[in-house]
C-alpha positions as CSV (number, residue, x, y, z in Angstrom):
1,X,74.9,50.3,-14.2
2,X,75.4,47.3,-12.0
3,X,74.2,47.4,-8.4
4,X,76.1,45.1,-5.9
5,X,74.1,44.4,-2.8
6,X,76.1,43.1,0.3
7,X,74.2,42.2,3.4
8,X,76.3,42.5,6.6
9,X,75.8,41.5,10.2
10,X,78.8,42.1,12.5
11,X,81.2,42.1,9.6
12,X,83.7,44.8,10.7
13,X,86.6,42.3,10.4
14,X,85.8,40.8,7.0
15,X,83.9,43.4,5.1
16,X,86.6,46.1,4.5
17,X,88.8,43.7,2.5
18,X,85.8,42.6,0.4
19,X,84.8,46.2,-0.2
20,X,88.3,47.2,-1.2
21,X,88.6,44.2,-3.6
22,X,85.2,45.1,-5.1
23,X,86.1,48.7,-5.7
24,X,89.5,47.7,-7.2
25,X,87.8,45.2,-9.5
26,X,85.3,47.6,-10.9
27,X,87.8,50.4,-11.3
28,X,90.0,48.1,-13.3
29,X,87.2,47.3,-15.6
30,X,85.9,50.8,-15.9
31,X,82.3,49.6,-15.3
32,X,79.5,51.9,-14.0
33,X,78.6,50.5,-10.6
34,X,77.3,51.1,-7.1
35,X,77.8,49.0,-4.0
36,X,75.0,48.9,-1.4
37,X,76.0,47.6,2.0
38,X,73.0,46.8,4.2
39,X,74.1,46.8,7.8
40,X,71.6,44.4,9.4
41,X,71.6,45.8,12.9
42,X,75.3,45.1,13.7
43,X,76.6,45.6,17.2
44,X,80.2,46.0,16.1
45,X,81.8,48.7,13.9
46,X,80.5,47.4,10.6
47,X,78.8,50.7,9.7
48,X,81.8,52.8,10.7
49,X,84.1,50.6,8.5
50,X,81.8,51.2,5.5
51,X,81.7,55.0,6.2
52,X,85.5,55.1,6.2
53,X,85.6,53.5,2.8
54,X,82.7,55.5,1.4
55,X,84.6,58.8,2.1
56,X,86.9,57.9,-0.7
57,X,84.3,56.3,-3.0
58,X,81.0,57.9,-3.8
59,X,79.8,54.5,-5.3
60,X,79.5,53.0,-1.9
61,X,76.1,53.4,-0.2
62,X,75.2,52.4,3.4
63,X,71.8,51.3,4.6
64,X,71.4,50.7,8.3
65,X,68.6,48.6,9.7
66,X,67.6,49.5,13.3
67,X,67.9,45.9,14.5
68,X,68.9,42.5,13.2
69,X,66.0,41.4,11.0
70,X,67.8,38.6,9.1
71,X,69.8,38.2,5.9
72,X,66.8,37.8,3.7
73,X,65.3,41.1,4.8
74,X,68.7,42.8,4.4
75,X,69.0,41.6,0.8
76,X,65.5,42.6,0.0
77,X,66.2,46.1,1.4
78,X,69.3,46.5,-0.7
79,X,67.5,45.4,-3.9
80,X,64.6,47.7,-3.4
81,X,67.0,50.6,-3.1
82,X,69.2,49.6,-6.0
83,X,69.5,51.8,-9.1
84,X,71.3,49.5,-11.5
85,X,69.9,47.7,-14.6
86,X,71.4,44.6,-13.1
87,X,71.7,43.6,-9.5
88,X,74.3,41.3,-8.0
89,X,73.9,39.9,-4.5
90,X,77.2,38.7,-2.9
91,X,78.3,37.8,0.6
92,X,80.4,40.0,2.8
93,X,83.1,37.4,3.2
94,X,84.1,37.5,-0.5
95,X,84.0,33.6,-0.6
96,X,83.4,33.8,-4.3
97,X,85.9,36.1,-6.0
98,X,84.4,39.0,-7.9
99,X,86.2,37.9,-11.1
100,X,83.5,35.2,-11.3
101,X,81.0,38.0,-12.2
102,X,82.3,37.8,-15.7
103,X,81.0,34.2,-15.9
104,X,77.5,35.2,-14.7
105,X,77.4,38.2,-17.0
106,X,78.4,36.1,-20.0
107,X,75.7,33.5,-19.2
108,X,73.1,36.3,-18.9
109,X,74.2,37.9,-22.2
110,X,74.4,34.6,-24.1
111,X,71.1,33.0,-22.9
112,X,69.0,36.1,-22.1
113,X,68.3,34.6,-18.7
114,X,66.9,37.1,-16.2
115,X,68.5,35.2,-13.3
116,X,72.0,33.7,-13.3
117,X,73.2,32.0,-10.1
118,X,76.6,30.9,-9.0
119,X,76.9,27.2,-8.1
120,X,79.4,25.4,-5.9
121,X,78.4,22.1,-7.5
122,X,80.6,20.7,-10.2
123,X,78.3,21.0,-13.1
124,X,79.1,19.1,-16.3
125,X,82.2,20.5,-18.0
126,X,83.2,22.8,-15.1
127,X,86.7,23.2,-13.8
128,X,85.8,25.2,-10.7
129,X,87.5,24.9,-7.4
130,X,85.4,24.5,-4.2
131,X,87.0,24.4,-0.8
132,X,84.6,23.7,2.1
133,X,84.7,21.7,5.3
134,X,83.3,18.1,5.2
135,X,80.4,18.7,7.6
136,X,79.2,21.6,5.5
137,X,79.3,19.3,2.5
138,X,77.1,16.8,4.3
139,X,74.7,19.4,5.7
140,X,74.5,21.0,2.3
141,X,73.6,17.7,0.6
142,X,71.0,17.0,3.2
143,X,69.4,20.4,2.9
144,X,69.4,20.1,-0.9
145,X,67.2,17.0,-0.6
146,X,64.6,19.0,1.3
147,X,64.9,21.8,-1.3
148,X,64.1,19.3,-4.0
149,X,61.0,18.1,-2.2
150,X,59.7,21.4,-0.8
151,X,61.4,24.3,-2.5
152,X,62.9,24.4,-6.0
153,X,63.8,21.3,-8.1
154,X,66.4,21.2,-10.8
155,X,68.9,23.5,-9.2
156,X,72.1,22.0,-7.8
157,X,73.0,24.8,-5.4
158,X,70.4,27.3,-4.2
159,X,72.5,28.7,-1.3
160,X,75.6,30.1,-3.0
161,X,75.8,33.8,-2.1
162,X,76.6,35.0,-5.6
163,X,73.5,35.7,-7.8
164,X,72.9,38.1,-10.7
165,X,69.4,39.5,-11.6
166,X,68.0,41.7,-14.2
167,X,66.5,44.8,-12.6
168,X,63.0,43.7,-13.5
169,X,63.4,40.3,-12.0
170,X,65.1,41.6,-8.9
171,X,62.4,44.1,-8.0
172,X,59.6,41.7,-8.9
173,X,61.1,39.1,-6.6
174,X,62.0,41.4,-3.8
175,X,58.5,42.9,-3.3
176,X,57.1,39.3,-2.9
177,X,59.8,38.0,-0.5
178,X,58.6,37.0,3.0
179,X,61.5,35.0,4.4
180,X,63.9,37.1,6.5
181,X,66.4,34.3,7.4
182,X,68.9,32.2,5.4
183,X,66.1,30.4,3.5
184,X,65.5,33.5,1.4
185,X,67.7,32.1,-1.5
186,X,65.2,29.3,-2.1
187,X,62.3,31.7,-1.9
188,X,63.8,34.1,-4.4
189,X,64.3,31.2,-6.9
190,X,60.8,29.9,-6.2
191,X,59.3,33.3,-6.9
192,X,61.4,33.8,-10.0
193,X,60.3,30.5,-11.4
194,X,56.6,31.2,-10.6
195,X,56.8,34.6,-12.3
196,X,58.2,32.9,-15.4
197,X,61.8,34.2,-15.3
198,X,64.5,32.1,-16.9
199,X,67.1,30.8,-14.3
200,X,70.6,29.7,-15.4
201,X,73.0,28.0,-13.0
202,X,76.8,28.3,-13.7
203,X,79.8,26.9,-11.7
204,X,81.9,29.4,-9.8
205,X,85.0,29.2,-7.6
206,X,84.3,29.3,-3.9
207,X,86.3,29.1,-0.7
208,X,85.1,28.6,2.8
209,X,85.8,31.7,4.9
210,X,86.2,31.6,8.7
211,X,83.6,33.5,10.7
212,X,80.4,32.2,9.1
213,X,77.2,33.3,10.9
214,X,75.4,30.1,9.9
215,X,75.0,27.4,12.6
216,X,74.7,24.2,10.6
217,X,72.4,22.5,13.1
218,X,70.2,25.3,14.4
219,X,69.9,27.3,11.2
220,X,69.5,24.1,9.2
221,X,66.4,23.2,11.2
222,X,65.0,26.7,10.9
223,X,65.6,26.6,7.1
224,X,63.7,23.3,6.7
225,X,60.8,24.8,8.6
226,X,61.0,27.8,6.3
227,X,60.9,25.6,3.2
228,X,57.5,24.3,4.4
229,X,56.3,27.9,4.8
230,X,57.6,28.7,1.3
231,X,55.7,25.8,-0.2
232,X,52.6,26.8,1.7
233,X,52.9,30.4,0.4
234,X,53.3,29.0,-3.1
235,X,50.2,26.8,-2.8
236,X,48.0,29.7,-1.7
237,X,49.3,31.9,-4.6
238,X,51.2,34.4,-2.5
239,X,54.0,34.7,-5.1
240,X,51.8,35.0,-8.2
241,X,51.7,38.2,-10.4
242,X,49.6,40.9,-8.8
243,X,50.5,39.7,-5.3
244,X,53.1,41.6,-3.3
245,X,54.1,41.7,0.3
246,X,52.5,44.4,2.5
247,X,55.3,46.2,4.2
248,X,53.2,47.4,7.2
249,X,52.3,43.8,7.9
250,X,55.0,41.5,6.7
251,X,58.1,43.7,7.1
252,X,59.4,46.1,9.7
253,X,60.3,49.7,8.7
254,X,63.7,50.3,7.1
255,X,65.6,53.3,8.4
256,X,68.2,54.0,5.7
257,X,70.9,56.5,5.9
258,X,71.4,59.0,3.0
259,X,74.0,58.3,0.4
260,X,77.4,58.4,2.1
């Protein structure tokens, strides 16, 4: 079974369409799947929109966090509650069409990589289409330079919200995660590499969707500060085998609803 984890914060407007497309895709393929939506303390009707869809689909599960803890914490919560042998993390806006999952799965099957990540970079031989605003291109390139210096080298795009993990890798990474904000992608890959998991990067189609929660300037500065913390955590061995986060200290409690 495949578990799809979708973190959502005030996504009442965009999430329903993404959920419907997700369900249509898996029903057309006949795959065994579950969709876990983690409502990260939304103040709008995100949870209600998920419930309306889950009434007609038992594969949709809802986890509600009591307040907004951050995208990283939401993804971690979804992974820990996932039941599938593979775990896909995807964004609520559906910027990467779910048909690109076949590309990630093929790479995982062919290379035996435990982690396959979608990339918006034009890798050699790719024919993908990426539509983004110019200032996000500039901000992305600048942030990538910091990632190379402080986070994970050798990866063209750490921030694409479309990543596939084996269950073993997903759980091993999730229990070691400490970043709750947008820098969690870098931390996940850093942990995966330190634990010895193979990481494969493949190009995917991606389109900028209106309504992004990322403030390029404010969140960019916070993410750079997080990169420093990630490097410090790594240097002190916080991600090594045998070391896991202590929920009572590093993470607030999760109040999850029962299966919808």
